[in-house]
C-alpha positions in Angstrom: -10.0 10.6 7.0 -7.2 9.3 4.9 -5.5 6.2 6.4 -1.8 5.6 6.6 -0.1 2.3 5.6 3.6 1.8 6.3 5.0 -0.8 3.9 8.2 -2.9 4.0 8.2 -3.5 7.8 10.9 -6.0 8.7 11.1 -6.1 12.5 8.9 -6.1 15.6 10.2 -2.9 17.0 9.2 -1.0 13.8 5.8 -2.6 13.8 5.1 -1.6 17.4 6.4 1.9 16.9 4.2 2.4 13.9 1.1 1.4 15.9 2.2 3.8 18.7 2.4 6.6 16.1 -1.1 6.1 14.8 -0.4 4.1 11.6 -3.5 2.3 10.4 -2.0 -0.7 8.5 1.3 -2.4 7.9 2.4 -3.9 4.7 4.7 -6.9 4.6 6.7 -7.9 1.5 6.1 -11.6 1.1 7.9 -12.3 -2.1 11.6 -13.0 -2.7 14.6 -10.9 -3.7 13.5 -7.6 -2.2 15.5 -5.8 0.4 12.4 -5.7 2.7 11.3 -9.3 2.0 10.0 -11.3 5.0 8.5 -14.7 5.6 5.0 -15.5 6.9 6.4 -16.7 10.2 8.3 -13.4 10.6 5.0 -11.5 10.0 3.2 -13.6 12.6 6.0 -12.8 15.1 6.1 -9.1 14.3 2.4 -8.7 14.6 1.7 -10.9 17.6 1.8 -7.9 20.0 -0.3 -5.6 17.8 -3.9 -4.7 18.5 -6.6 -5.9 16.2 -7.2 -2.3 15.1 -4.1 -2.2 12.9 -4.5 -4.1 9.6 -1.9 -6.6 8.4 -1.4 -6.5 4.6 0.3 -9.4 2.9 2.0 -8.0 -0.3 2.4 -11.0 -2.7 3.6 -11.0 -6.3 4.0 -13.7 -9.0 2.2 -16.5 -7.1 -0.7 -18.7 -8.1 -3.9 -18.2 -6.2 -3.4 -21.2 -4.0 0.0 -20.0 -2.9 -1.3 -16.5 -2.3 -4.0 -17.8 0.0 -1.6 -20.2 1.8 0.9 -17.4 2.4 -1.7 -15.0 3.7 -3.1 -17.5 6.1 0.3 -18.5 7.3 1.1 -14.8 8.0 -2.3 -14.3 9.6 -2.9 -11.3 7.3 -6.1 -9.4 7.1 -5.7 -8.3 3.5 -3.9 -9.6 0.4 -2.2 -7.0 -1.8 -1.4 -8.4 -5.2 -0.4 -7.3 -8.7 -2.6 -9.4 -10.9 -4.2 -8.4 -14.2 -6.4 -11.5 -14.1 -10.0 -10.7 -13.2 -10.7 -14.3 -12.4 -7.9 -14.4 -9.8 -9.4 -11.4 -7.9 -12.9 -12.9 -8.0 -11.6 -16.3 -6.7 -9.7 -14.6 -3.8 -12.9 -12.8 -2.8 -14.9 -16.0 -3.1 -12.6 -17.5 -0.5 -13.3 -14.6 1.8 -10.1 -12.6 1.3 -10.1 -8.8 1.3 -8.1 -7.7 -1.8 -6.1 -4.6 -2.7 -4.8 -4.7 -6.3 -1.7 -2.8 -7.2 -1.8 -1.0 -10.5 1.5 0.2 -11.8 2.0 3.7 -13.3 4.8 3.7 -15.8 6.6 6.9 -14.9 8.3 7.1 -18.3 4.9 7.7 -19.9 2.8 8.7 -16.9 0.2 6.1 -17.7 -1.2 2.8 -16.7 0.6 -0.4 -17.8 -2.7 -1.9 -19.0 -5.7 -1.0 -21.2 -8.3 1.2 -19.5 -11.0 -1.4 -20.1 -9.1 -4.0 -18.2 -8.4 -1.5 -15.4 -12.1 -0.8 -15.0 -12.9 -4.5 -14.7 -10.2 -5.0 -12.1 -11.2 -1.9 -10.1 -14.7 -3.2 -9.8 -13.5 -6.6 -8.6 -11.4 -5.6 -5.6 -11.8 -3.6 -2.4 -9.3 -1.0 -3.3 -6.8 -0.1 -6.1 -3.3 1.0 -5.1 -1.6 3.2 -7.6 2.2 2.9 -7.5 5.0 3.8 -9.9 7.3 1.5 -11.9 10.3 2.3 -14.0 12.0 -0.2 -16.2 9.9 -3.0 -14.7 11.1 -2.2 -11.2 8.5 -1.3 -8.6 7.7 -1.3 -4.9 9.6 0.8 -2.3 11.8 2.4 -5.0 11.2 5.9 -3.8 10.1 7.2 -7.2 7.3 9.8 -7.3 5.3 11.1 -10.2 2.7 13.9 -10.8 -0.1 12.3 -8.8 -2.5 15.2 -9.4 -2.3 15.2 -13.2 -2.0 11.5 -13.8 -4.5 9.8 -11.4 -7.8 11.7 -11.7 -8.6 10.1 -15.0 -8.5 6.7 -13.3 -9.7 7.2 -9.7 -13.2 7.9 -11.0 -13.5 4.2 -11.7 -12.4 3.0 -8.3 -14.5 1.9 -5.3 -11.6 3.1 -3.1 -8.0 4.0 -4.0 -4.6 4.3 -2.4 -1.5 6.2 -3.5 2.1 5.1 -3.2 5.3 6.3 -4.8 8.0 8.5 -3.4 5.8 9.8 -0.6 7.4 11.4 2.5 6.3 13.9 5.1 7.4 16.8 2.8 5.2 15.8 -0.2 2.3 13.7 1.1 0.0 16.7 0.7 0.2 16.3 -3.0 -1.3 12.9 -2.8 -3.8 14.0 -0.1 -5.2 16.6 -2.5 -6.8 13.7 -4.4 -8.6 12.4 -1.2 -7.4 8.8 -1.3 -8.6 6.2 1.1 -5.0 5.4 2.0 -1.5 6.7 1.4 1.3 4.2 1.4 4.8 5.0 2.5 8.0 2.9 2.8 11.4 4.5 2.0 10.1 8.0 2.8 10.0 7.1 6.6 13.2 5.1 6.8 16.6 6.1 8.2 19.9 5.4 6.6 20.0 1.8 7.9 16.7 1.0 6.3 14.7 0.9 9.5 11.5 2.9 10.0 12.3 6.2 11.7 9.9 7.3 14.5 10.2 11.0 13.9 9.5 10.6 10.2 6.6 8.2 10.8 5.2 10.6 13.4 5.5 13.6 11.0 3.9 11.7 8.1 0.9 10.7 10.2 0.7 14.3 11.6 0.6 15.8 8.2 -2.2 13.5 7.1 -4.2 14.4 10.2 -3.5 18.1 9.7 -4.8 17.8 6.1 -8.1 16.5 7.5 -8.3 19.4 10.0 -7.7 22.0 7.4 -10.3 20.4 5.1 -12.9 20.6 7.9 -12.1 24.2 8.6 -12.4 25.1 5.0 -15.9 23.6 4.9 
């Protein structure tokens, strides 16, 4: 069954609502200058009332390894999601007992990875899961830009232990990503209202459509 991660959570009410609606993990943006940025202490407060069944993911960018580990520990996160292209960094995080998701950017202007395939294969083998997400002009993360998941990703997913898909997903198009049978689908702006808060009805519908996909697949079998 494909898991659902809601990213860019910024307040306790949204965190609790997401758990109530069946979301499996929450992603917290723990780097600066993003509209959804939060601090480790905010994450601790937001997640203090959540059950242990929902994963807390610390999304960290442009930090050295020691800083990543310190931030994740301060936030009491279960998983570090990073953006490194350095194999040694991933191995070191795992050596220290951290579960690691590594984000790999898909340049939507060329519909391709932003790194050589050889490097990608090494990195995919060194982390728990690869997250594919789009970038445009060097901008990424919660930007609401989609791409042709079904034509771009299959050439890369074959090398992944597990993979997740992000990028412009919403209740109306998540089926396109689900066709590739990812471990997780990530959503942020696609379940937000005009104020930037997570919308219960949109979250509920997103989760429902992921669950419906599983039911249809079982019926087809």
